[in-house]
Each structure stands twice: as structure tokens, then as C-alpha cells.
MISEGU-306476 format. One record per residue (C-alpha): residue in three letters; x, y, z. Coordinates in pm, whole numbers, padded with zeros to 5 digits, always signed. Example, Ala and Ser with C-alpha at 12.3 -4.5 7.8 and 13.67 -1.06 7.14 Angstrom:
// MISEGU-306476
ala+01230-00450+00780;ser+01367-00106+00714;
This chain:
// MISEGU-306476
met-01303-01271+01462;thr-01155-01495+01193;met-00908-01379+00934;thr-00695-01535+00666;asp-00465-01429+00391;pro-00631-01510+00058;lys-00299-01646-00077;ser-00283-01904+00201;ser-00320-02263+00088;ile-00306-02423+00431;ser-00564-02700+00438;ser-00494-02926+00737;ile-00595-02665+00995;lys-00875-02416+00950;ile-00919-02060+01074;gly-01141-02066+01383;glu-01045-02421+01486;lys-00836-02528+01783;val-00475-02590+01677;lys-00314-02931+01694;asp-00088-03000+01990;phe+00272-03106+01939;thr+00600-03150+02122;leu+00938-03062+01969;leu+01284-03001+02109;asp+01395-02641+02134;asp+01738-02489+02072;gln+01848-02594+02422;gly+01733-02955+02383;gln+01429-02900+02608;ala+01085-03030+02517;phe+00846-02757+02401;his+00482-02864+02443;leu+00252-02631+02252;tyr-00043-02678+02486;glu+00166-02565+02786;his+00164-02220+02624;ile-00206-02209+02543;gly-00407-02005+02790;thr-00124-01771+02882;lys-00050-01557+02576;asn-00121-01536+02206;leu+00129-01730+01999;val+00309-01648+01676;leu+00424-01980+01533;phe+00638-01930+01225;phe+00782-02199+01001;tyr+01092-02103+00805;pro+01312-02296+00559;lys+01663-02310+00706;asp+01895-02158+00964;asp+02161-01914+00846;thr+02027-01856+00496;pro+01973-01501+00366;gly+01592-01494+00369;cys+01568-01670+00704;ile+01824-01436+00862;lys+01615-01143+00741;glu+01296-01296+00882;val+01425-01395+01227;cys+01608-01065+01270;his+01288-00875+01187;phe+01105-01081+01454;arg+01395-01005+01691;asp+01388-00632+01614;glu+01013-00618+01681;phe+01028-00844+01988;glu+00922-00567+02225;ala+00611-00500+02016;phe+00517-00869+02045;thr+00578-00859+02420;asp+00357-00551+02448;leu+00088-00739+02253;asn+00106-01028+02503;ala+00244-01277+02249;his+00506-01551+02242;ile+00712-01599+01924;val+00829-01948+01829;gly+01021-02041+01513;val+01024-02389+01357;ser+01252-02538+01093;asn+01391-02880+01004;asp+01733-02789+01145;gly+01865-02968+01454;lys+01929-02839+01805;glu+02294-02745+01745;ser+02216-02552+01430;his+01937-02366+01613;lys+02159-02298+01914;asn+02431-02144+01694;phe+02181-01950+01480;lys+02008-01812+01790;ala+02338-01705+01948;lys+02477-01554+01628;tyr+02176-01324+01583;ala+02083-01277+01953;leu+01733-01416+01903;pro+01516-01374+02216;phe+01267-01649+02125;lys+01269-02027+02096;leu+01360-02215+01780;leu+01215-02565+01751;ser+01360-02861+01562;asp+01117-03043+01334;glu+01381-03263+01171;lys+01131-03516+01034;ser+00883-03246+00921;arg+00615-03405+01137;val+00473-03076+01268;arg+00522-02905+00932;lys+00302-03175+00776;met+00054-03167+01066;tyr+00003-02793+01007;gly-00007-02830+00628;val+00306-02624+00558;lys+00396-02720+00204;ala+00726-02677+00021;asp+00762-02366-00196;leu+00950-02281-00515;phe+00865-02599-00706;gly+00906-02811-00394;leu+01270-02715-00346;leu+01242-02525-00016;pro+01041-02594+00298;gly+00757-02342+00322;arg+00758-02010+00505;val+00425-01978+00689;thr+00321-01783+01000;phe+00028-01886+01220;ile-00137-01655+01472;ile-00295-01853+01755;asp-00500-01684+02026;lys-00477-01748+02402;met-00745-02016+02379;gly-00553-02213+02116;ile-00772-02107+01824;leu-00608-02040+01488;arg-00689-01680+01393;tyr-00470-01604+01093;val-00228-01764+00849;phe+00022-01581+00632;asn+00196-01782+00361;ser+00465-01619+00148;his+00811-01735+00064;ile+00926-01406-00087;asn+00751-01136+00114;ile+00963-01214+00420;lys+00921-00897+00627;lys+00544-00908+00588;his+00531-01214+00817;val+00623-00990+01110;asp+00416-00693+00997;glu+00104-00907+00949;ala+00154-01080+01284;ile+00169-00744+01463;arg-00136-00616+01275;ile-00344-00922+01363;leu-00232-00927+01728;lys-00341-00564+01758;glu-00684-00663+01625;leu-00705-00953+01871;asn-00625-00723+02163;
């Protein structure tokens, strides 16, 4: 089963291929190794522009509010932005986020996954990747403005994978 959003312009990783491994620091300063999570659960890896901005608050809170649905669908949720550990730690505490936030301060992973800037290059992109238990990319949703749809699409695709 391979699916993609027709609006997606992600080119460095293809639907149906194994995702690229990476290591980033999480909101607690601990190393998060992607491949340590492969083989256990499906993974929702979402890239967002910036902590504590209106659209990003809306997005992470929607992921938070649907956290139980993701748990029931046997999926981990992981957010990635260019913000540092302290920013993530405060953002996570302020909105009681039950999932990890990773710091990609040099945009290394963002580039590796082909997440391009939106709105004339002014804002880092908002892209959600659905990765199955075997580490295969199954779906990509890319929309800067349709924020809530990132969560809704992730749930829809995870239901299809199960």
C-alpha cells in the first residue's frame, strides 16, 4: 500500500522506500535515534515551523488532543523544528504535549527529508510523514495552511495501515 498527497513536493525520499536514519536531541536533551523506534510502532514524524507561534500551537495541540487515537493505532508521534532544547522544553510544558519534540537547529534532517520552506521561503515547511513499523515511508502530507489536516490525514492513513 503506497499513498501520497498529490500536493506533496517532497523529492529526497520516495513513498515505498525505507526512510533515512537520523539522530537529534529531544526536548530533554536526550539523543533520539530514529532507527531505535523502527520495528516497534508506526511513526508520525511531523516538521513544523516554530515553537509558540499560532499555527504551530494549533497543530501540536491537535496532535495532543488526538494522542489517544494515535496510541490506539499503535503509533508514535514525534515533532521536529529548528528550535533548541530549551524552547522545546518550555513549549512542551506550556501545552502539556505527550510526545517528543526534536531540535533540528541546523536543518540537517529537514534537508535530508526534503522539507522545503513555504510562503516564498520565509517559513520552514510544515510536512507530516507516516512511516510504517518496518521503516517504510507510506504517506506525506505537505500543507502550511491546512494545519488540522496533518492530524486528520495521519489518523486516516494509520487506520488504513492497520
